[in-house]
C-alpha positions in Angstrom: 82.8 163.4 79.8 81.3 160.9 82.3 78.5 160.2 79.8 80.8 159.6 76.9 82.9 157.3 79.1 79.8 155.3 80.0 78.9 155.0 76.3 82.3 153.9 75.3 82.7 151.3 78.0 79.3 149.8 77.2 80.1 149.6 73.5 83.6 148.2 74.1 82.3 145.6 76.6 79.7 144.5 74.0 82.3 144.3 71.2 84.6 142.3 73.4 81.8 139.8 74.2 81.0 139.5 70.6 84.6 138.7 69.7 85.6 136.6 72.7 82.4 135.3 74.1 83.5 131.6 73.8 86.5 132.4 75.9 84.8 134.6 78.5 81.7 132.4 78.8 82.7 128.9 77.9 79.9 127.2 79.8 77.0 128.8 77.8 74.6 126.3 76.3 73.3 126.3 72.8 70.1 128.2 72.3 67.7 128.3 69.4 65.8 131.5 70.1 65.0 132.0 66.4 62.7 128.9 66.6 60.7 130.3 69.5 57.1 131.1 68.7 57.5 134.8 69.4 60.8 135.2 67.5 61.0 138.0 65.0 64.7 138.1 64.4 67.2 136.7 62.0 70.1 134.4 63.1 71.2 133.7 66.6 72.7 137.0 68.1 74.3 136.7 71.5 72.1 137.6 74.5 74.7 139.3 76.7 73.8 142.9 76.2 72.8 143.3 79.8 76.3 142.6 80.9 77.7 145.3 78.6 75.1 147.8 79.8 75.8 147.1 83.5 79.6 147.1 82.9 79.2 150.7 81.6 77.0 151.6 84.5 79.4 150.2 87.1 82.3 152.0 85.5 80.4 155.3 85.5 79.4 154.8 89.1 83.0 154.2 90.0 83.9 157.6 88.4 81.0 159.3 90.2 81.8 157.9 93.6 83.3 161.2 94.9 81.0 163.7 93.0 77.6 162.3 94.2 77.0 162.7 97.9 74.1 160.2 98.0 75.2 156.6 97.5 71.7 155.6 96.2 73.1 154.5 92.8 75.4 151.9 94.5 72.5 150.5 96.5 70.3 150.5 93.4 72.9 148.5 91.5 73.2 146.0 94.4 69.5 145.5 94.5 69.4 144.6 90.8 71.7 141.6 91.4 69.1 138.9 92.0 67.1 139.7 88.8 70.3 140.2 86.7 71.9 136.9 87.9 68.7 134.9 87.2 68.2 136.6 83.8 71.8 135.9 82.9 71.4 132.2 83.8 68.5 132.2 81.2 70.7 134.0 78.7 73.4 131.3 79.1 70.9 128.6 78.3 70.1 127.4 81.8 66.3 127.3 81.7 64.7 129.9 84.1 61.0 129.9 83.7 59.1 133.2 83.5 57.8 132.6 87.1 61.4 132.2 88.4 62.5 135.4 86.7 59.4 137.2 88.0 60.2 135.9 91.5 63.8 137.1 91.1 62.4 140.5 90.2 60.3 140.5 93.3 63.4 139.7 95.4 65.2 142.6 93.8 62.3 144.9 94.6 62.3 143.7 98.2 66.1 144.3 98.4 65.6 147.8 97.0 63.0 148.6 99.6 65.4 147.4 102.4 68.5 149.2 101.0 66.9 152.5 99.8 64.2 152.7 102.5 61.5 153.9 100.0 58.5 152.5 98.3 55.5 153.9 96.3 53.9 156.3 98.8 50.9 157.4 96.9 49.0 157.2 93.6 47.7 160.8 93.3 44.2 159.4 93.6 42.3 160.1 96.9 41.1 156.5 97.6 44.3 154.9 96.6 46.4 157.4 98.5 44.7 156.4 101.8 45.4 152.7 101.0 49.1 153.5 100.2 49.5 155.0 103.6 49.3 151.5 105.0 52.6 149.5 104.9 50.8 146.2 104.6 49.3 147.5 101.3 52.1 149.8 100.0 55.0 147.4 100.3 53.4 144.4 98.5 52.1 146.7 95.7 55.5 148.2 95.3 57.1 144.8 94.9 54.4 143.7 92.4 54.7 146.8 90.4 58.5 146.6 90.2 58.5 143.0 89.2 55.7 143.4 86.7 57.4 146.3 85.0 60.6 144.2 84.7 58.6 141.5 83.0 56.9 144.1 80.8 60.3 145.4 79.5 61.2 141.8 78.7 58.0 141.5 76.7 58.8 144.4 74.3 62.4 143.1 73.7 61.3 141.5 70.5 62.6 143.8 67.8 66.1 145.1 67.2 66.6 148.2 69.3 63.0 148.4 70.6 63.5 147.8 74.3 66.9 149.7 74.2 65.3 152.7 72.5 62.4 152.6 75.0 64.8 152.4 77.9 67.0 155.2 76.5 64.0 157.6 76.1 62.5 156.6 79.5 65.8 157.4 81.1 65.9 160.8 79.4 62.3 161.4 80.6 63.2 160.6 84.2 66.3 162.8 83.9 64.1 165.7 82.8 61.7 165.2 85.7 64.6 164.9 88.1 66.0 168.2 86.8 62.7 169.9 87.2 62.4 168.5 90.8 66.0 169.6 91.6 67.1 166.0 92.2 70.5 166.4 90.6 71.9 163.1 91.7 69.0 161.1 90.1 69.3 163.2 87.0 73.0 162.4 86.6 72.4 158.7 87.1 69.5 158.7 84.6 71.7 160.4 82.0 74.5 158.0 82.6 72.0 155.1 82.2 70.8 156.7 78.9 74.4 157.0 77.7 75.0 153.3 78.4 71.9 152.3 76.5 72.9 154.5 73.6 76.3 152.7 73.5 74.6 149.3 73.4 72.1 150.5 70.7 75.0 150.4 68.2 75.2 146.7 68.7 71.5 146.1 68.7 70.2 148.2 65.7 69.7 148.1 62.8 71.2 144.6 62.7 71.6 142.8 66.0 75.0 141.5 66.8 73.8 141.2 70.4 70.5 141.2 72.3 69.8 142.7 75.7 68.8 139.2 76.9 66.8 138.6 80.1 69.6 140.1 82.3 69.4 143.3 80.3 65.6 143.6 79.9 64.8 142.7 83.5 67.7 144.8 84.8 66.7 147.8 82.8 63.1 147.5 84.0 64.3 147.3 87.6 66.5 150.5 87.4 63.8 152.5 85.5 61.2 151.5 88.1 63.3 152.5 91.1 64.5 155.8 89.6 60.8 156.6 89.3 60.0 155.4 92.8 62.8 157.4 94.2 61.5 160.6 92.5 58.0 160.2 93.8 59.1 159.2 97.3 61.5 162.2 97.6 59.6 165.0 95.9 55.9 165.6 96.8 55.4 167.7 93.7 56.2 164.8 91.3 53.0 163.4 89.8 52.7 159.6 89.9 50.8 159.5 86.6 53.5 161.5 84.9 56.0 158.8 85.9 53.6 156.2 84.5 53.7 158.1 81.2 57.5 157.9 81.2 57.2 154.2 81.7 54.2 154.0 79.4 55.0 151.6 76.5 56.0 148.4 78.5 53.1 149.0 80.9 50.5 149.5 78.1 51.9 146.4 76.4 51.7 144.1 79.4 48.3 145.3 80.5 46.9 144.8 77.0 48.5 141.4 76.8 47.0 140.3 80.1 43.6 141.5 79.0 43.8 139.8 75.6 45.0 136.5 77.1 42.3 136.5 79.7 39.7 137.0 77.0 41.2 134.2 74.9 41.4 131.9 77.9 45.2 131.6 77.7 47.8 131.5 80.4 49.3 134.9 81.3 52.9 133.7 80.7 52.2 131.9 77.4 54.3 133.5 74.7 52.7 134.6 71.4 53.2 137.0 68.5 50.3 139.3 69.1 52.1 142.2 70.7 51.8 145.5 68.9 55.4 145.3 67.7 54.8 141.9 66.2 51.7 143.2 64.4 53.6 146.2 63.0 56.4 144.0 61.7 54.0 141.6 60.0 52.1 144.5 58.6 55.3 145.8 57.0 55.9 142.4 55.5 52.4 142.0 54.2 52.1 145.5 52.7 55.6 146.4 51.6 58.2 143.7 51.7 56.5 140.3 51.2 56.8 137.4 53.6 60.0 136.1 55.2 61.7 139.5 55.1 62.3 139.9 58.8 65.8 141.2 58.1 64.2 144.4 56.8 60.9 144.7 58.7 62.5 144.0 62.1 64.7 147.1 62.5 62.1 149.2 60.6 59.5 148.3 63.2 61.6 150.2 65.8 61.7 153.3 63.6 58.0 153.2 63.1 57.2 152.8 66.8 59.9 155.2 68.0 57.8 158.4 67.8 54.8 156.6 69.5 57.0 155.5 72.3 58.5 159.0 72.7 55.3 161.0 72.8 53.9 159.7 76.2 57.4 159.9 77.7 57.8 163.6 76.9 54.2 164.2 77.8 55.0 162.8 81.3 58.1 165.0 81.5 56.1 168.1 80.6 53.3 167.3 83.1 55.7 166.2 85.8 53.9 168.2 88.5 50.3 168.1 87.2 48.6 164.8 88.3 45.1 165.5 87.0 46.4 166.4 83.5 48.8 163.5 83.6 46.0 161.0 84.5 43.9 162.3 81.6 46.8 161.9 79.2 47.5 158.4 80.5 44.0 157.3 79.9 44.0 158.8 76.4 47.2 157.1 75.5 46.0 153.8 76.8 42.9 154.0 74.6 45.1 155.0 71.7 47.4 151.9 72.3 44.4 149.6 72.2 43.1 151.2 69.0 46.6 150.9 67.4 46.2 147.1 67.7 43.0 147.1 65.7 44.1 149.7 63.2 47.4 148.0 62.5 45.6 144.7 61.8 43.0 146.4 59.7 45.6 148.3 57.6 47.6 145.1 57.0 44.5 143.1 55.9 43.2 145.8 53.6 46.5 146.5 51.9 48.3 143.1 51.8 47.7 142.5 48.1 50.0 145.3 47.2 52.9 143.2 48.5 52.3 140.4 46.1 
């Protein structure tokens, strides 16, 4: 019942924000996100989904307070405060640059290290494992990885339901690994997290009455990262590359984006419409719907990409204690991700006349 309660509270909080947002948040500034260069949505949905998701999480954690002996979930939620507050300021229309949000994510990571007393202890690669045994290396890399993944989740929040679906599936993957590793408390929290995201998905797909916003995207990234770090820090058998597979899609997207922008001589934080989800949406328009049909191609993009997001996640859950096999799978999927960019573009260009 705890999972159903989390879902219902998240959905109810979102519906209340949709209905009464002008009363609850009277100081919000006007945004025009649909005019942004990277925009692929229709209209101006609210950006308060992160508040709904974390309302559901906080309610569920209140119910769990006596049934979970380890208070890690309370500390985890507390550590997310800096990045959620900064992201929410951006959602309200108070300009927070990507660098400020990234800095806030780094602060949240540092707070998580202090409160939870864990960090990334190894990489399941001999040379890197020796490096990670040194605090002066392990702690900064943990902070950078956590902040980078938060930013990566924000980058894929460009289509109705995409980041939410990815977060939901990743939370399920982490719950599966936690169950295999006998980490029951982490499994329960991950399932509660998945239930909250499922509740929000009803507001975010197929049509978007509300977006996750920066508070939601960065907050989800923070929680997913630290659930993974807790698993690898607590259980020696958990393979680091298996966890990277569970977190695969945002990581692959941000690494490909950095590589592409470096080749093009562009700034790393400069927004564009060259992410894979953008290319898939444009391909759907060019081949099937015609141009200016974002209302149809936007939600369909999430359906198209859903299976490709799920496969690495459940591969990671299956290979949870097999680091060599997981590293091989990770490399294969990274190559496949890069090829998908080229194949999507090629398919759209070869078949675009059929849309005319």
